[in-house]
C-alpha positions in Angstrom: 145.0 249.9 -62.8 142.0 249.2 -60.8 142.1 247.5 -57.5 139.1 245.5 -58.3 139.1 241.9 -60.0 138.3 241.5 -63.8 135.0 239.9 -62.5 134.3 243.0 -60.3 135.1 245.4 -63.2 133.1 243.5 -65.6 130.1 243.5 -63.1 130.2 247.4 -62.7 130.7 248.0 -66.5 127.7 246.0 -67.3 125.3 246.9 -64.4 121.9 248.0 -65.0 122.2 247.8 -68.7 119.6 246.6 -71.1 121.9 244.9 -73.5 125.6 244.2 -74.2 127.0 243.2 -77.5 130.3 241.3 -77.8 131.0 241.1 -74.1 133.8 238.7 -74.9 135.8 241.8 -76.2 135.5 243.5 -72.7 136.6 240.5 -71.0 139.6 240.0 -73.0 140.9 243.3 -72.3 140.4 243.0 -68.4 141.6 239.2 -68.2 144.2 238.7 -71.1 145.5 242.1 -72.0 145.1 243.3 -68.5 144.9 246.8 -69.2 142.2 249.7 -68.9 139.3 249.3 -70.7 138.4 252.3 -73.0 135.2 253.4 -73.6 133.6 256.3 -75.4 130.1 257.8 -75.1 128.8 260.3 -77.8 126.0 263.0 -77.3 124.9 265.3 -80.2 124.3 268.7 -78.9 120.7 269.5 -80.1 117.8 270.1 -77.7 118.6 271.2 -74.2 119.8 267.9 -72.0 116.9 266.7 -69.6 116.5 264.3 -66.5 117.0 261.2 -68.8 120.8 262.3 -68.9 121.3 261.1 -65.6 121.1 257.6 -66.9 124.1 257.7 -69.0 125.8 259.7 -66.2 125.4 256.9 -63.7 126.6 254.8 -66.1 129.8 256.7 -66.7 130.1 256.7 -63.0 130.2 253.0 -62.9 132.9 253.2 -65.6 135.1 255.1 -63.8 134.7 253.3 -60.6 135.7 250.2 -62.7 139.0 251.9 -63.6 137.8 252.4 -67.2 139.1 255.1 -69.3 136.1 257.4 -70.5 136.2 259.6 -73.5 132.9 262.0 -73.8 132.2 262.8 -77.4 130.4 266.1 -77.9 129.3 265.5 -81.4 128.9 268.9 -83.0 129.0 267.8 -86.5 126.4 265.1 -85.7 124.0 267.7 -84.4 124.6 269.6 -87.4 123.6 266.9 -89.6 120.7 265.8 -87.4 117.7 267.2 -89.7 116.1 270.4 -88.7 118.0 271.1 -85.6 120.2 274.2 -85.6 123.0 276.0 -87.8 126.6 275.4 -87.1 127.4 278.6 -85.4 124.4 277.8 -82.8 125.5 274.2 -82.2 129.1 275.3 -81.2 127.5 277.3 -78.3 125.3 274.2 -77.4 128.4 271.9 -77.4 129.8 274.1 -74.6 126.6 274.2 -72.8 126.6 270.3 -73.0 130.1 270.0 -71.6 129.1 272.3 -68.8 126.0 270.2 -68.0 127.5 266.9 -68.1 130.3 268.0 -65.8 127.6 269.6 -63.3 125.6 266.2 -63.3 128.5 264.1 -62.6 129.7 266.6 -59.8 126.3 266.5 -58.3 126.4 262.8 -57.8 130.0 262.6 -56.4 131.9 261.5 -59.5 135.3 263.1 -60.2 135.3 264.7 -63.6 139.0 265.0 -63.7 139.2 261.5 -65.2 137.0 262.2 -68.1 138.4 263.2 -71.5 136.2 265.6 -73.7 136.5 265.4 -77.3 134.7 267.8 -79.7 133.6 265.8 -82.9 134.8 268.5 -85.4 138.4 268.6 -83.9 139.0 265.4 -86.0 136.0 264.4 -88.1 137.3 267.2 -90.5 140.7 265.6 -91.1 141.7 264.2 -94.6 142.0 260.7 -93.1 138.5 260.9 -91.4 137.0 262.1 -94.8 138.6 259.3 -96.8 137.5 256.6 -94.5 133.8 258.1 -94.7 134.0 257.7 -98.4 135.4 254.2 -98.1 132.6 253.3 -95.7 130.0 255.0 -97.9 131.1 252.7 -100.7 130.2 249.3 -98.7 127.1 250.3 -96.9 123.8 250.6 -98.9 121.4 253.6 -98.7 118.8 251.4 -97.1 121.4 250.1 -94.3 122.3 253.7 -93.7 118.7 254.9 -93.3 117.5 251.8 -91.0 120.8 252.4 -88.9 119.6 256.0 -88.1 116.0 255.4 -87.8 115.6 255.6 -84.0 118.0 258.5 -83.8 118.2 260.7 -86.6 114.9 262.9 -87.2 112.6 261.1 -89.8 110.7 263.3 -92.3 109.0 262.5 -95.6 111.7 263.7 -97.8 114.9 263.0 -95.7 118.2 264.9 -96.3 121.3 263.2 -97.3 122.7 264.2 -94.0 120.8 261.8 -92.1 122.5 258.9 -94.1 125.9 260.3 -93.4 125.2 260.6 -89.6 125.4 256.8 -88.7 128.5 256.2 -90.8 130.3 259.0 -88.8 129.3 257.4 -85.7 130.9 254.0 -86.8 134.0 255.7 -87.7 134.4 257.5 -84.3 134.8 254.1 -82.6 138.2 253.9 -84.6 139.2 257.6 -84.2 138.4 257.8 -80.5 140.5 254.4 -80.0 138.1 252.9 -77.9 137.5 249.1 -77.1 133.6 250.0 -76.4 131.0 252.4 -77.4 128.2 253.2 -74.8 124.9 254.5 -75.9 120.9 254.0 -75.3 119.2 251.1 -76.7 118.1 253.5 -79.4 121.5 253.5 -80.8 121.3 249.6 -81.3 120.9 249.8 -85.1 123.9 252.0 -85.4 125.9 249.7 -83.2 125.0 246.7 -85.7 126.1 248.8 -88.7 129.5 249.3 -87.0 129.7 245.4 -86.1 129.1 244.5 -89.7 131.0 247.0 -91.6 134.1 248.3 -89.6 136.3 245.7 -90.3 135.6 246.2 -94.0 138.1 249.0 -93.5 140.8 246.9 -91.6 139.6 248.0 -88.1 138.9 245.9 -85.4 135.1 245.3 -84.0 134.0 246.9 -80.7 131.8 246.0 -78.0 128.6 248.0 -77.2 126.8 249.0 -73.9 123.2 249.9 -74.2 121.4 251.9 -71.4 117.6 251.7 -70.8 115.8 254.6 -72.1 113.9 256.4 -69.3 110.2 256.8 -70.4 108.6 260.1 -71.1 106.3 261.6 -68.5 103.0 261.7 -70.7 102.8 259.3 -73.6 105.4 256.8 -72.4 108.3 256.0 -75.0 111.4 257.8 -74.3 112.0 261.0 -72.6 112.5 263.5 -75.6 114.2 266.9 -75.7 111.9 268.0 -78.4 108.6 267.2 -76.3 108.7 269.9 -73.5 105.9 268.0 -71.8 107.6 264.6 -71.9 110.9 265.7 -70.2 112.1 267.8 -67.2 115.0 270.2 -68.2 118.1 270.1 -66.1 117.6 273.8 -65.0 113.9 273.5 -64.4 112.6 275.5 -61.4 111.1 273.6 -58.5 107.6 274.7 -59.2 107.9 273.8 -62.8 109.0 270.3 -61.9 106.1 270.0 -59.6 103.8 271.1 -62.2 104.9 268.6 -64.9 105.0 265.7 -62.6 101.7 266.3 -61.4 100.5 266.2 -64.9 102.3 262.8 -65.6 100.4 260.0 -66.6 100.3 257.7 -63.5 97.0 255.4 -63.1 96.4 253.6 -59.8 98.0 250.3 -59.8 99.7 250.5 -63.3 103.2 249.8 -63.1 103.6 249.4 -67.0 104.9 252.2 -69.0 104.9 254.4 -65.9 107.4 257.1 -66.3 107.7 257.9 -62.4 108.5 254.4 -61.3 111.1 254.2 -64.2 112.8 257.2 -63.0 112.9 255.8 -59.6 114.3 252.6 -60.8 116.8 254.0 -63.4 117.9 257.2 -62.0 117.2 257.7 -58.3 118.0 254.1 -57.1 121.3 253.8 -58.9 122.3 257.3 -57.6 121.4 256.5 -54.1 124.0 253.6 -54.5 126.7 255.7 -55.6 126.2 258.2 -53.0 125.8 255.8 -50.1 127.0 252.3 -51.1 125.9 249.3 -53.1 122.5 247.7 -52.3 121.2 250.5 -50.6 117.9 252.2 -51.4 115.5 254.9 -49.9 112.6 256.7 -51.4 111.1 259.0 -49.0 107.7 260.6 -49.5 107.0 263.6 -47.0 103.1 263.4 -46.6 101.2 265.5 -44.3 100.1 263.9 -40.8 96.4 264.2 -41.9 96.9 262.1 -44.9 98.8 259.4 -42.9 102.3 261.0 -42.4 105.6 260.6 -44.1 106.5 257.0 -46.1 109.8 255.7 -46.6 110.6 252.5 -48.8 114.0 250.7 -48.4 113.9 248.8 -51.5 112.7 249.7 -54.8 110.6 246.4 -55.3 108.8 247.4 -52.0 107.8 250.7 -53.7 106.7 249.0 -56.8 104.7 246.5 -54.8 103.0 249.1 -52.8 101.8 250.9 -55.9 100.8 247.9 -57.8 98.4 246.8 -54.7 97.1 250.4 -54.8 98.5 251.0 -51.1 100.4 254.0 -52.4 98.3 256.5 -54.5 99.5 258.4 -57.6 99.6 261.6 -55.8 102.0 260.5 -53.1 104.2 258.9 -55.6 104.2 262.1 -57.6 105.0 264.1 -54.5 108.1 262.0 -53.6 109.4 262.0 -57.2 109.2 265.8 -57.8 110.9 266.4 -54.5 113.6 263.8 -55.3 114.2 265.5 -58.8 114.4 269.0 -57.2 117.0 267.8 -54.7 119.2 266.2 -57.6 118.7 269.5 -59.8 119.5 271.9 -56.9 123.4 271.9 -57.2 123.3 272.1 -61.0 120.9 275.2 -61.0 123.1 276.8 -58.3 126.3 276.1 -60.5 124.6 277.6 -63.5 123.8 280.7 -61.6 127.3 281.1 -60.5 128.9 280.4 -63.7 128.9 283.2 -66.3 130.4 281.0 -69.1 127.7 278.3 -68.3 125.1 281.2 -68.7 126.3 282.4 -71.9 126.9 279.0 -73.6 122.7 278.5 -72.6 121.7 281.8 -73.8 123.6 281.8 -77.2 122.9 278.0 -77.7 119.2 278.3 -77.3 118.5 281.9 -77.9 114.6 282.7 -77.4 112.5 282.4 -80.7 112.0 285.6 -82.5 108.5 286.9 -82.0 106.9 287.8 -85.2 105.7 291.4 -85.5 102.1 291.7 -86.2 101.4 292.9 -89.7 99.3 296.1 -89.6 96.7 295.6 -92.3 96.8 298.3 -95.2 93.5 299.5 -96.2 93.5 299.1 -99.9 92.4 302.3 -102.1 90.0 300.4 -104.4 88.9 303.7 -106.3 85.1 304.7 -106.5 83.9 302.1 -109.1 82.9 299.2 -106.9 79.3 298.5 -105.3 78.8 300.3 -102.1 81.3 302.8 -102.6 81.0 306.6 -101.9 81.6 308.1 -105.0 83.2 311.9 -105.0 80.9 314.1 -107.2 82.1 315.4 -110.2 82.7 319.4 -109.7 81.4 320.3 -113.2 78.0 318.0 -112.5 77.5 319.6 -109.3 77.8 323.3 -110.8 75.4 322.4 -113.5 72.8 321.4 -111.1 73.3 324.4 -109.0 72.8 326.4 -112.0 69.5 324.5 -113.0 68.1 324.9 -109.7 68.6 328.8 -109.8 66.6 328.8 -113.4 63.9 326.8 -112.1 63.7 329.2 -109.1 
């Protein structure tokens, strides 16, 4: 059991979240049942994990610090069901890559990974009991409800596949089969969480609480950082010069603190990671600025940084420089582990093989014969002979 009081545990569990559904379920476990809370966080191994993954990793760190039993679901079948992603054999390699990445991130921010439990979705989602429950749930959830639940998660196309409707139903069932009290996800998962709360009891299972992280805005267009948009996100294995290049191209107008992906990253990633490493209520954001431009700057609170930018005392160039340097510090231990771990490298190369380069077709010259305008006709030998004979006679 945790040495923290139930109040302290609850504060850590809900710290920094955008929303909590059914917090009374959490409090009941901590205060009445007096046992460790059980939470699961799931991730579908589709596109390569990016820096936005630091947000749930920070939350996992808070949960572990609060004495919570944490299960990480690597949802390989969900990745397969998500429209237009990858064939199942490739997804298996991506699932392994995700596990390496998650462990590497947590170790890089000083979080012990030995307390985490990793579960592969296909290890239980293909059982008879699970399949029967999926049929039961599909008999009480309408097509419109299933489609609406997955609208912010499953790729939307004009003519959607049936797989997109199965996806959210499986996420509802995972709460029961992973034996959790709480499911953690981003706020983009809210509609699926509501679907679970409204329907899981119809199968005779208990209702769960739901924790929702904020979404880190993309670098270019705002919205969430997306694995499908290379310009909106920074890969966890990105080289330092590429990080700087992408940050330099990020949208960041002077004094604008709204939809500012850089400030949002500082607030939701860099600030909580600093607290994990150096203690609660600590913060430092350092900008190594040349002396000819005023010298280095250091901020001791996030609010001080935001106010300085809003007043245009801090310009976009300097903010970008500080964020790029901070991200490269975060990524260095992850990249180093990748370079020294052959299995990590194999999982990445097999899970994300380079796209096949189409061979240029050599255009064949068609033989159209001689009977078309502009063609050079081959003389008939008999005609040539006759003309020669006529020439001789005339001579």
